[in-house]
A tleap script that builds the chain and sets N, CA, C and O, in Angstrom:
source leaprc.protein.ff14SB
mol = sequence {
  NMET LEU ARG LYS GLN LYS MET ARG LYS GLU
  PHE ASP GLN ARG LEU ILE GLY LEU MET GLY
  ASN ILE LYS LYS GLU TRP ASP GLN LYS SER
  ASP LEU LEU LYS LEU SER TYR GLU PRO ASN
  ASP GLU LEU GLN TYR ARG LEU ARG LEU ALA
  LYS ALA LYS TYR ILE PHE LEU PHE LYS GLU
  ALA LYS ILE ARG LYS ILE SER ILE LYS ASP
  CHIE
}
set mol.1.N position { 0.391 -1.436 -0.432 }
set mol.1.CA position { -0.169 0.273 -0.030 }
set mol.1.C position { 0.962 1.020 -0.310 }
set mol.1.O position { 1.238 1.330 -1.469 }
set mol.2.N position { 1.964 1.489 1.080 }
set mol.2.CA position { 2.341 2.490 0.876 }
set mol.2.C position { 3.389 2.528 -0.632 }
set mol.2.O position { 3.601 3.641 -1.114 }
set mol.3.N position { 3.842 1.618 -1.137 }
set mol.3.CA position { 4.516 1.552 -2.481 }
set mol.3.C position { 3.873 2.091 -3.715 }
set mol.3.O position { 4.380 2.716 -4.646 }
set mol.4.N position { 2.249 1.586 -3.448 }
set mol.4.CA position { 1.462 2.778 -4.317 }
set mol.4.C position { 1.133 3.949 -4.831 }
set mol.4.O position { 0.821 4.515 -5.879 }
set mol.5.N position { 1.446 4.206 -2.933 }
set mol.5.CA position { 0.859 5.607 -2.921 }
set mol.5.C position { 2.089 6.260 -3.058 }
set mol.5.O position { 1.953 7.269 -3.750 }
set mol.6.N position { 3.435 6.053 -2.603 }
set mol.6.CA position { 4.492 6.366 -3.444 }
set mol.6.C position { 4.332 6.626 -4.788 }
set mol.6.O position { 4.510 7.793 -5.136 }
set mol.7.N position { 4.038 5.814 -5.621 }
set mol.7.CA position { 4.213 5.903 -7.006 }
set mol.7.C position { 3.412 7.050 -7.372 }
set mol.7.O position { 3.694 7.977 -8.131 }
set mol.8.N position { 2.060 6.760 -6.506 }
set mol.8.CA position { 1.473 8.006 -7.253 }
set mol.8.C position { 1.397 9.182 -7.230 }
set mol.8.O position { 1.032 10.045 -8.028 }
set mol.9.N position { 2.003 9.157 -5.643 }
set mol.9.CA position { 2.644 10.610 -5.741 }
set mol.9.C position { 3.888 11.416 -6.631 }
set mol.9.O position { 4.110 12.543 -7.076 }
set mol.10.N position { 4.497 10.156 -6.584 }
set mol.10.CA position { 6.105 10.860 -8.040 }
set mol.10.C position { 5.062 10.790 -9.377 }
set mol.10.O position { 5.482 11.471 -10.313 }
set mol.11.N position { 3.971 10.196 -9.601 }
set mol.11.CA position { 3.663 10.350 -11.024 }
set mol.11.C position { 2.773 11.345 -11.338 }
set mol.11.O position { 2.360 11.712 -12.438 }
set mol.12.N position { 2.467 11.840 -9.933 }
set mol.12.CA position { 1.504 13.521 -9.722 }
set mol.12.C position { 2.571 14.473 -10.329 }
set mol.12.O position { 2.592 15.023 -11.431 }
set mol.13.N position { 3.474 14.512 -9.267 }
set mol.13.CA position { 4.700 15.228 -9.915 }
set mol.13.C position { 4.958 15.573 -11.091 }
set mol.13.O position { 5.000 16.672 -11.645 }
set mol.14.N position { 5.190 14.154 -11.553 }
set mol.14.CA position { 5.433 14.056 -13.026 }
set mol.14.C position { 4.567 14.982 -14.153 }
set mol.14.O position { 5.022 15.804 -14.949 }
set mol.15.N position { 3.512 14.667 -13.996 }
set mol.15.CA position { 1.881 15.405 -14.442 }
set mol.15.C position { 2.217 16.611 -14.424 }
set mol.15.O position { 2.368 17.428 -15.333 }
set mol.16.N position { 2.367 16.702 -12.919 }
set mol.16.CA position { 2.380 18.860 -12.746 }
set mol.16.C position { 3.541 19.323 -13.549 }
set mol.16.O position { 3.451 20.401 -14.137 }
set mol.17.N position { 4.578 18.637 -13.627 }
set mol.17.CA position { 5.631 19.066 -14.722 }
set mol.17.C position { 5.381 19.447 -15.649 }
set mol.17.O position { 5.761 20.559 -16.016 }
set mol.18.N position { 4.541 18.545 -16.471 }
set mol.18.CA position { 4.227 17.782 -17.886 }
set mol.18.C position { 3.675 19.624 -18.109 }
set mol.18.O position { 3.993 20.519 -18.892 }
set mol.19.N position { 2.700 19.506 -16.929 }
set mol.19.CA position { 1.647 20.526 -17.324 }
set mol.19.C position { 2.548 21.948 -17.541 }
set mol.19.O position { 2.503 22.710 -18.507 }
set mol.20.N position { 3.302 22.040 -16.433 }
set mol.20.CA position { 3.904 23.248 -16.704 }
set mol.20.C position { 4.774 23.293 -17.828 }
set mol.20.O position { 5.019 24.472 -18.082 }
set mol.21.N position { 5.344 22.517 -18.608 }
set mol.21.CA position { 6.076 22.758 -19.399 }
set mol.21.C position { 5.238 22.955 -21.196 }
set mol.21.O position { 5.578 23.559 -22.213 }
set mol.22.N position { 4.291 22.267 -20.904 }
set mol.22.CA position { 3.052 22.689 -21.766 }
set mol.22.C position { 2.508 23.875 -22.059 }
set mol.22.O position { 2.106 24.466 -23.061 }
set mol.23.N position { 2.593 24.032 -21.083 }
set mol.23.CA position { 1.448 25.430 -20.740 }
set mol.23.C position { 2.495 26.532 -20.631 }
set mol.23.O position { 2.043 27.677 -20.664 }
set mol.24.N position { 3.891 26.382 -20.500 }
set mol.24.CA position { 5.000 27.421 -21.343 }
set mol.24.C position { 5.047 27.239 -22.632 }
set mol.24.O position { 4.852 28.268 -23.279 }
set mol.25.N position { 5.261 26.171 -23.307 }
set mol.25.CA position { 5.461 26.064 -24.499 }
set mol.25.C position { 3.961 27.195 -25.451 }
set mol.25.O position { 3.963 28.109 -26.276 }
set mol.26.N position { 2.999 26.485 -24.763 }
set mol.26.CA position { 1.700 27.423 -25.229 }
set mol.26.C position { 1.199 28.325 -25.274 }
set mol.26.O position { 0.236 28.479 -26.025 }
set mol.27.N position { 1.677 29.304 -24.458 }
set mol.27.CA position { 2.556 30.364 -24.326 }
set mol.27.C position { 3.538 31.160 -24.739 }
set mol.27.O position { 3.439 32.377 -24.583 }
set mol.28.N position { 4.602 30.610 -25.311 }
set mol.28.CA position { 5.818 30.704 -26.509 }
set mol.28.C position { 5.034 30.847 -27.529 }
set mol.28.O position { 5.095 31.918 -28.132 }
set mol.29.N position { 4.102 29.814 -27.982 }
set mol.29.CA position { 3.524 29.862 -29.723 }
set mol.29.C position { 2.389 30.666 -29.436 }
set mol.29.O position { 2.245 31.505 -30.325 }
set mol.30.N position { 1.524 30.743 -28.545 }
set mol.30.CA position { 0.822 32.062 -28.499 }
set mol.30.C position { 1.668 33.727 -28.795 }
set mol.30.O position { 1.347 34.633 -29.564 }
set mol.31.N position { 2.507 33.648 -28.097 }
set mol.31.CA position { 3.448 34.865 -28.257 }
set mol.31.C position { 3.738 35.136 -29.290 }
set mol.31.O position { 3.463 36.214 -29.817 }
set mol.32.N position { 4.500 34.014 -29.933 }
set mol.32.CA position { 5.001 34.226 -31.346 }
set mol.32.C position { 3.505 34.437 -32.210 }
set mol.32.O position { 3.387 35.636 -32.464 }
set mol.33.N position { 2.679 33.872 -32.579 }
set mol.33.CA position { 1.349 34.094 -33.283 }
set mol.33.C position { 1.277 35.698 -32.910 }
set mol.33.O position { 1.176 36.274 -33.992 }
set mol.34.N position { 1.285 36.585 -31.932 }
set mol.34.CA position { 0.819 37.641 -32.242 }
set mol.34.C position { 1.704 38.816 -32.911 }
set mol.34.O position { 1.370 39.583 -33.815 }
set mol.35.N position { 2.956 38.735 -32.193 }
set mol.35.CA position { 3.939 39.084 -32.566 }
set mol.35.C position { 4.462 39.130 -34.372 }
set mol.35.O position { 5.239 39.825 -35.026 }
set mol.36.N position { 3.551 37.987 -34.658 }
set mol.36.CA position { 3.581 37.684 -36.382 }
set mol.36.C position { 3.341 38.289 -37.829 }
set mol.36.O position { 2.811 37.420 -38.522 }
set mol.37.N position { 3.502 39.237 -38.397 }
set mol.37.CA position { 2.744 39.673 -39.360 }
set mol.37.C position { 1.824 39.002 -40.134 }
set mol.37.O position { 0.782 39.427 -40.634 }
set mol.38.N position { 2.296 37.961 -40.177 }
set mol.38.CA position { 1.785 36.876 -41.574 }
set mol.38.C position { 1.454 35.460 -40.814 }
set mol.38.O position { 2.213 34.493 -40.747 }
set mol.39.N position { 0.222 35.566 -40.294 }
set mol.39.CA position { -0.401 33.829 -39.838 }
set mol.39.C position { 0.560 32.781 -40.314 }
set mol.39.O position { 0.551 32.424 -41.493 }
set mol.40.N position { 1.354 32.298 -39.470 }
set mol.40.CA position { 1.826 30.710 -40.177 }
set mol.40.C position { 1.128 29.502 -39.609 }
set mol.40.O position { 0.847 29.187 -38.452 }
set mol.41.N position { 0.888 28.784 -41.056 }
set mol.41.CA position { 0.053 28.223 -41.050 }
set mol.41.C position { 1.145 26.696 -39.813 }
set mol.41.O position { 0.325 25.966 -39.255 }
set mol.42.N position { 2.280 26.406 -39.556 }
set mol.42.CA position { 2.825 25.409 -38.969 }
set mol.42.C position { 3.179 25.774 -37.772 }
set mol.42.O position { 3.803 25.011 -37.035 }
set mol.43.N position { 2.743 27.276 -37.338 }
set mol.43.CA position { 2.599 28.209 -35.996 }
set mol.43.C position { 1.413 27.601 -35.489 }
set mol.43.O position { 1.430 26.636 -34.724 }
set mol.44.N position { 0.311 28.201 -35.940 }
set mol.44.CA position { -1.166 27.912 -35.512 }
set mol.44.C position { -0.921 26.616 -35.609 }
set mol.44.O position { -0.540 26.650 -34.438 }
set mol.45.N position { -0.749 25.276 -35.956 }
set mol.45.CA position { -0.955 23.970 -36.085 }
set mol.45.C position { -0.694 23.376 -34.731 }
set mol.45.O position { -1.363 22.664 -33.982 }
set mol.46.N position { 1.312 24.267 -34.631 }
set mol.46.CA position { 1.920 23.629 -33.212 }
set mol.46.C position { 1.028 24.514 -31.956 }
set mol.46.O position { 0.750 24.053 -30.849 }
set mol.47.N position { 0.788 25.461 -32.305 }
set mol.47.CA position { -0.355 26.645 -31.098 }
set mol.47.C position { -1.515 25.698 -30.714 }
set mol.47.O position { -1.615 25.498 -29.504 }
set mol.48.N position { -2.331 25.132 -31.441 }
set mol.48.CA position { -3.492 24.274 -31.144 }
set mol.48.C position { -2.931 22.669 -30.743 }
set mol.48.O position { -3.572 21.935 -29.991 }
set mol.49.N position { -1.767 22.314 -31.315 }
set mol.49.CA position { -1.102 21.256 -30.595 }
set mol.49.C position { -0.974 21.437 -28.935 }
set mol.49.O position { -1.543 20.633 -28.197 }
set mol.50.N position { -0.292 22.403 -28.471 }
set mol.50.CA position { 0.473 22.495 -27.394 }
set mol.50.C position { -1.081 22.648 -26.550 }
set mol.50.O position { -1.124 22.231 -25.393 }
set mol.51.N position { -2.494 23.334 -27.253 }
set mol.51.CA position { -3.162 23.500 -26.151 }
set mol.51.C position { -4.242 22.370 -25.883 }
set mol.51.O position { -4.955 22.230 -24.888 }
set mol.52.N position { -4.175 21.618 -27.013 }
set mol.52.CA position { -5.168 20.484 -26.943 }
set mol.52.C position { -4.488 19.689 -25.751 }
set mol.52.O position { -5.239 19.189 -24.914 }
set mol.53.N position { -2.682 19.491 -25.575 }
set mol.53.CA position { -1.958 18.913 -24.647 }
set mol.53.C position { -2.198 19.625 -23.265 }
set mol.53.O position { -2.298 19.002 -22.208 }
set mol.54.N position { -2.260 20.668 -23.351 }
set mol.54.CA position { -2.513 20.912 -21.816 }
set mol.54.C position { -3.655 20.910 -21.401 }
set mol.54.O position { -3.713 20.956 -20.172 }
set mol.55.N position { -5.205 20.852 -22.245 }
set mol.55.CA position { -6.286 20.710 -21.640 }
set mol.55.C position { -6.418 18.848 -21.609 }
set mol.55.O position { -7.068 18.261 -20.743 }
set mol.56.N position { -5.751 18.224 -22.600 }
set mol.56.CA position { -5.734 16.729 -22.130 }
set mol.56.C position { -5.172 16.491 -20.889 }
set mol.56.O position { -5.765 15.828 -20.039 }
set mol.57.N position { -3.706 17.138 -20.652 }
set mol.57.CA position { -3.139 17.126 -18.935 }
set mol.57.C position { -4.157 17.809 -17.803 }
set mol.57.O position { -4.349 17.441 -16.644 }
set mol.58.N position { -4.727 18.893 -18.510 }
set mol.58.CA position { -5.390 19.709 -17.074 }
set mol.58.C position { -6.423 18.539 -16.553 }
set mol.58.O position { -6.432 18.261 -15.354 }
set mol.59.N position { -7.602 17.616 -17.800 }
set mol.59.CA position { -8.475 16.879 -17.620 }
set mol.59.C position { -7.868 15.372 -16.779 }
set mol.59.O position { -8.337 14.404 -16.182 }
set mol.60.N position { -6.847 15.791 -17.090 }
set mol.60.CA position { -6.556 14.405 -16.150 }
set mol.60.C position { -5.854 14.450 -14.851 }
set mol.60.O position { -5.754 13.560 -14.007 }
set mol.61.N position { -5.431 15.537 -14.847 }
set mol.61.CA position { -5.694 16.407 -13.398 }
set mol.61.C position { -6.412 16.533 -12.417 }
set mol.61.O position { -6.271 16.220 -11.235 }
set mol.62.N position { -7.309 17.082 -13.057 }
set mol.62.CA position { -8.990 16.870 -12.530 }
set mol.62.C position { -9.210 15.301 -12.020 }
set mol.62.O position { -9.474 14.800 -10.927 }
set mol.63.N position { -8.959 14.754 -13.409 }
set mol.63.CA position { -9.305 12.781 -13.094 }
set mol.63.C position { -9.036 12.432 -11.738 }
set mol.63.O position { -9.858 11.922 -10.975 }
set mol.64.N position { -7.637 12.779 -11.415 }
set mol.64.CA position { -6.736 12.194 -10.113 }
set mol.64.C position { -6.919 12.858 -9.109 }
set mol.64.O position { -6.403 12.511 -8.047 }
set mol.65.N position { -7.741 14.035 -9.210 }
set mol.65.CA position { -7.988 15.528 -8.061 }
set mol.65.C position { -6.589 15.387 -7.398 }
set mol.65.O position { -6.309 14.921 -6.293 }
set mol.66.N position { -5.533 16.074 -8.662 }
set mol.66.CA position { -4.412 16.507 -8.748 }
set mol.66.C position { -4.712 18.367 -8.301 }
set mol.66.O position { -5.620 19.016 -8.821 }
set mol.67.N position { -4.040 18.762 -7.587 }
set mol.67.CA position { -3.889 20.641 -6.326 }
set mol.67.C position { -2.739 20.587 -6.751 }
set mol.67.O position { -1.980 19.640 -6.547 }
set mol.68.N position { -2.416 21.796 -7.521 }
set mol.68.CA position { -1.567 22.160 -7.513 }
set mol.68.C position { -0.867 22.574 -6.478 }
set mol.68.O position { 0.295 22.207 -6.302 }
set mol.69.N position { -1.683 23.623 -5.445 }
set mol.69.CA position { -1.851 24.143 -3.719 }
set mol.69.C position { -0.910 23.181 -3.236 }
set mol.69.O position { 0.058 23.576 -2.586 }
set mol.70.N position { -1.092 21.862 -3.498 }
set mol.70.CA position { -0.961 21.079 -2.418 }
set mol.70.C position { 0.566 20.259 -2.175 }
set mol.70.O position { 1.019 19.654 -1.203 }
set mol.71.N position { 1.320 20.665 -4.067 }
set mol.71.CA position { 2.403 20.372 -4.487 }
set mol.71.C position { 3.397 21.046 -4.148 }
set mol.71.O position { 4.514 20.754 -4.574 }
savepdb mol mol.pdb
quit
């Protein structure tokens, strides 16, 4: 039982870290797109992909009942 709790906590930490990285990537792509003179299809695709990844991870964190304030 203790091992299971330890593994869950470790994977929760990984999920939080991954969410932070993806959010940063999403913000960077969004800023780049705002600064662009002409919208680039590749950049828009990557922006939507980063957003989709973040939303997926956010939903997973919600299912796991992870609170970032606790970590």
